N, C-alpha and C positions, 0 to 999 in steps of 0.2 A: 483554584477557582471553584465556587458551588456550579454544579452542574444543573441546565435549566431541565426542570422536570414539569410536564403540562398534569396539573393536578387536575381533580374534578371540578376547582373552584373556577380555574382559569378556561376548562373547557367550557362551561356553563356560562361564562361571560361571552366567551366567543359564539356560542351557538344562540345568545341572546341578542347579537349585534348581525350574525348571519343570516338568522332565518328571517327576519322582515326582509332584508336585500333580497335574499334568492325569490322571497312571496313578491314582492314590488316588480322583480325582473319577470316574473314568470305572469303576472297580471298585465305587463305592458304587453307581451309577447303575444298572450293570447287576444288584447284588446286589439293590437294592431294587425293580427294575423286572420281575425274572426270578426271585428266589429269596425273599426276605420282607421284609416292611416291619411298621412300627411303628405303632398305634392308641391313641389315647386312650379310655376308657370315660366319654360325658359324661351319663349317665344310671344308674338302677338294675333298667332294664327286663330287665338278664338276672341279679339279683339272686338266689340268694348266690352264684353262681359267680362273675360279676364286676359289680364294683360303683363308682359314680362314683368317679372319681380313678384308677382301676386303669390302667397302661397295658402293653398287652398285646404280643405277637409274631405276627404274619399269617403263615405260611409260603405259598407259592402253590406252590413246586414238585410237591407230592402230586397236583397235580388236570391242571396242565399249564402251557404256556408260552405267553404273549402275545407274538406279533411285533408291532414297532411297524410301522401300516400294514399290517398282514399278517393272517394266519388265526391262529386259536387253535389251539395244537396241547396235544390231551388226552389226559391220562396215565390219570385217573380219575375217577370220579364220587364228590359226596359221598356218605357215607352215615350211616345214621340215629345220631343220638348227635353227630355233629361239630357243632362249633361255626364257624360261618363267616362270612368276611365278602363281604356284597355291595354293588352298587352300584346304588341305585334309580334311575328316571328323574329324579327331585327332585336327583340328581348326589348325594347324600347317602351315606355309608358307613353300612352297618348291620351290626351283629352278633348273631346270632340262632342257635338250636340248629336241627338237620335234626330232624324228627319222622317224617317223609314222606319216600320216592322213588318215582319214576317206577313205576306200576302199584299203588301202595297206595290204600286208601281210608283217608282219615282222618276221625274221628270225636271230638268234644269235648262230652261233657254232664256238667253239674253238675263240672265240675272234675277229670272221668275222661276219660282219654285211651284212644282205639281205634284200632289199625292193622290192617285188611284183618281187620276183625271178632273182634281178640283184643284183649281190654282190657290195657293195658300195667300190669304190676305197678308198686303206690305203697305206702312205708312210710313212718310217720309218724317224724319226729326222728331220722332216720339220720346226720345229721353235724354234732354240736353244736357242732364251733368256728365254724361261720356264724352261730350267733346272737350274737356280738358285735357284728354288724356290720349286722343288721336291726332294725325296730322292733317292740316287744314285742307289737303287734297282728298279728303274720305269723306264721304255722306254716311250719317247714321240711319238707320230705318228700323222700323219694328215689325218684325212677323208674327202672325198670329195662326196658332194650330194647334186644335184640339180644348179649346177653351183656354191654352196657354198663350204667353206671348214672352218676348225677347228680345233683344236688341242686335241688329246685325252691322254690318259695314261694308263698302266698297269703295276703292278707289276711283275715283272719279276720271280719271285720266287713262284709266287700264281697264282692259275690258273681263268681266270675268270670266272662269274657265265654265265651259258648260258640259254638259252630260252628252254625249253621243248618240245616244237612243234611250227612249224609257227603259228603265232598267226593274224588272219584275223580282220580288225578293220572295224567297221561298221559307217555310217554317223556320224560325230559328235564326234567320238574317237582320241583318240590322244595315241602313242607309245613313253614314255620318258626314256631316260638314261644318267645319270651322264658321265659327260666325264672322270672323272676315273672310268674305266671301274671293276676294282677291290675293289673298295669300295665305294658303292652307293648304296644307297636303292630306288630304281625306279620301273620302271613298269614290271621289271622282276619278282616284289613282288607283287606290286599291281596288276598287268596286267592293261588292257587299261584305261583312264581315260576321263571323258568327257570333252570337249572343255567349258562347263559353268563354270568350277572352274577355269578357267584360268582367272586370275587378271591382268599381265602386260606383255610386253617384255624388257627383261634385255637389254639396250644397251650402258652403261656407268659404269666404274667404276670413281668414283667421290673422293674419299678417300681409302687409305688402311695404317693398321697401324698391326706392327707384334703383334698377341696379346701376345707371351713372353718375348721378349725385350723391345715393345713400340717403336721402331722403327717406322718412318715412312716410307713407300714404294714407294718413290714420282714415279718412273717408272713403277709403275703398276697403275697409274690414265691414263685414255683416253678410247675410245671407246674400246668394244670385239669383238671379233673374232664371 
């Protein structure tokens, strides 16, 4: 039997195949580590903005770059109304909305949010398209903060969790809430979080699939509030 010899021709062919594969892998890894990543929504804590089965894109560049085994180079800090991805000490990723930043005093009583003594404006039923994806015992509201707005929901038969006393945020701290104010684990339980644990800003639903029926929810795809 003729022995197999890795000739120069074979080697060149293998390199022509392997080099693009390696380059593609490196580009994908760099993009996912430095630029953006994808996340699946596993619960309804951000309902109606994000619901179970939504797949979202989180963009990392707006806040900074994490150097492997090096410093975190920060470009900017999260703003009120941003939807962000954080990593908690339990190593789980959470997606919540920023309602307070460093220097703010946040209060939440009877479902009414106040930031530094100013009550956040809230209007009922301002985004009817969300009703399709929430239970009939929930009411949709729209909150307005820093010229931004977003939709939130309350279970009409369940009292939302308040904050025991106003929380003063130090520099570099954030106060986060889920848009589903009666069914969310957030800063009402954790307290303020450091913005060093922020990984990305969520900007887009790129895919959505009902976890029960398998139906693709095409109307969910697009930019989020």
